[in-house]
N, C-alpha and C positions, 0 to 999 in steps of 0.2 A: 465718731465723726462721720457725718454724711455731707456730701458736697454736690451741688447741682449748678450748672451754668447755662446761660443762653445769650446769644448775641444775634440781633436782627438789624437789617438795614433800615427798616421802617417803611413808611408809605410815600415819602417825599424825596429823600436823598437817593442818588444813583449809586453811591458807594458806601461801604461800611468803613468808617474811619476809626472805629473802636478796636481795641484789642484786649485780651485777657490772658492770664496764666494761672494754672493751678499746679503746684508742686506738692503733692501729698507727702512725699518723703521729707522735704524740708518744712512742710506745713506752712508754706508761703503762698499767698494769693495776691494777684495784681490785676488791676483794671486801668485802662487808659483811654482817653477820648481825644482824638486828633481834633484840633480846633476847627470848627466849621467856618468855611470861607477862606481858610488858609491853605496854601498849596501843600500838597503831599501830606495831608493830615494822617492818612493811613500809614505812611512811612514813619512819621513822628511817633505815633502810638506804638507801632511795632518795635521801633528802635528803643524807645523808653522802656518797654516791658522787658525786652531782651537784656538791656544794660542793667536794669535794676535787679533782675534775677541773677545775672552773673556776679554783680557786685555783692549781693547778699551771700551767695554760695562761697565766694572768696573770703568773706568775713565770718565764716561758720561759727567760730568760737566767741564772737563778739556779742555784747549785750544788745538785744533787739532794739532797745530804746535809742541806741546810738547807730546800730547797723541800718535800720530802715531809713532814717533821714539821709544818712550817708549814701545809701543806694539811690535815693532820689537825686541827690546832688550829682552823682556820677551819671545818672540817666540824663539829667539836664545837660551836662557837658557832652554826652554822646549825641544828643539831638542837635546841639549847636555845631559840633564837628561834622555831622552828616550833612547838615544844611550848607555848611561852608564848602564842602567838597562838590556840590552840585548846584549850580545857579538856579535850576528849576525847583529846588527845594527851599530856597531862601525864604525865610519868614515862617517856616512851619513850626508848630508847637503842639503841646498836648497837656492835658491834665493827667493826674495819676493818683491812685490810692494803692498802697502796699500794706498788707496785713500778715502778721505772723502769729500762729496759734501754738501755745505751749504743748509739750508732749502729753500732758495730763488733761488737756482741754479746759484748764482752769484760768488761763490768762490769755489775753489777746493784746497785741501791740499793733497800733495803726499809725501810719504817717501819710500825709497827703499834701498835694499841691493842686490848686484849682477848685472846680466846683463839682467834681465827681464826689460821691458821698459814701459813707458807711453808716449803717443803722444796726441797732440791737433790738430784737424783739424778745421780751421776757414776760411770760404769763399774760400774753395778749396786749401788752403795753409796748409802744414803739418809742425808742430813744435814739435821737440823732447823735452820732459819735464824732461828726466832723462839722466844721463851719465853713461855708463857701468863701473862697477868696474872691470876693466881688465888691465893687463899689455900689452900695445901695441897691443891690440886686441887678446891677447893670453889667458893665464890662469887668473882665477878670483883672485882678490886681497882680497875679503871678501865674505862670505856667511854665512847664519844662520847655526849653528851647527858645524862649523869648528873651528879649534883651533885659539886662539887669540881673541882680542876684535873686535867688529864691530862698524862702524861709519856710520849710515844711513844718506843719503842725504835727506833733506826735503825742500819742496818749496810750496809756495802759488801762485795760478794762478787766476786772475780775468777772469770771463767767460762772454760770450755774448749768446743771444738766438740762438739756432740751432748749437752751437759749438758741436763737437763730441770729446769725450775723449776715447782713446783706451789704455787698459792695455794688454800687450801680452808677452808671453814667447819667448825665442830665436828660438824656432822652426819656428816661423814666420819670424823674422828679419834676420836669417841666410839664408833664402830662397828668401826673397824679399827685394829689395832696397826701400828707402823712397818714390821714385816717384811712384812705383807700389803700395805700401801701400796706398798712398794718393788717387790714382785713384780708387781703390776698396772701400776705406773707404768713399769716397764721393758719391758712387752710391747706390741708392735704400734705403729702410728702413733698420734700424740697423740689423735685422736678415739677410736680403739679403747681406748686407755688410760683415757680419761675414762669411757667406757661401762662398762668392767670395774670401775673403782673405784666408780662409782655402783651398779652391779648388786650388787657385793659388800656395800656398805653396806645395800642393801635386803634382801639375804639374811640379814644379821645383825640385822634388825629395822626398819631405816629409821625410827627414832623421831623424827628431826628433818629439817628441810630440808637438802639437800646442794648445795653450789655449788663448782665447780672452775674454775680457769683454769690451763691447762697450756701452758708455753712451752718449745719446743725450740730451742736457740740454735745459730747457725752452720750451719743447714740451710735448704733452701728446698723448696717443693713442686715436683714435676716438671712 
């Protein structure tokens, strides 16, 4: 397994409201995107990532297909509680994607809420692993910390050697189409691919924060 990450504030926003986590021992990966225009988005994303990570560790023996959505439910509660404790954070929320890789690199479990995404690149072909929780491409239908219940979508994916899995916030996908994402994702080592994806998003305007976690499975660093 090779892992590369990158997070950038972009060319328009003053603060980076995204967050990410890579726990190679647990083979757990998390990204979160604090909701633009909402107060304390950076606090919401950080709170969600920390809470999801802690929840997953505490459920170490559990089936990932159950543990990942449960971690998102607990993260949802943590963001709500954090907002309730500070009036200045009222209304904050975040999207999130959590992914768990099996010890043999052959299976991946993904759970998500919101419009941050996961992709699989195999033999040059890009496959989207998540569906945005949006109404007709417009407003979000659910996010961690917002009012109402959440219903994370969860999936298991069988992997092959040299597959690449990309977790990303919408600062990337709002700027680049799937074809361009596939082109940059397929080129170079994981770190180079992350750089090229972020550079391309900046070249297209960079209107939002951009955060990436790229995992190449079944390979190791020399």
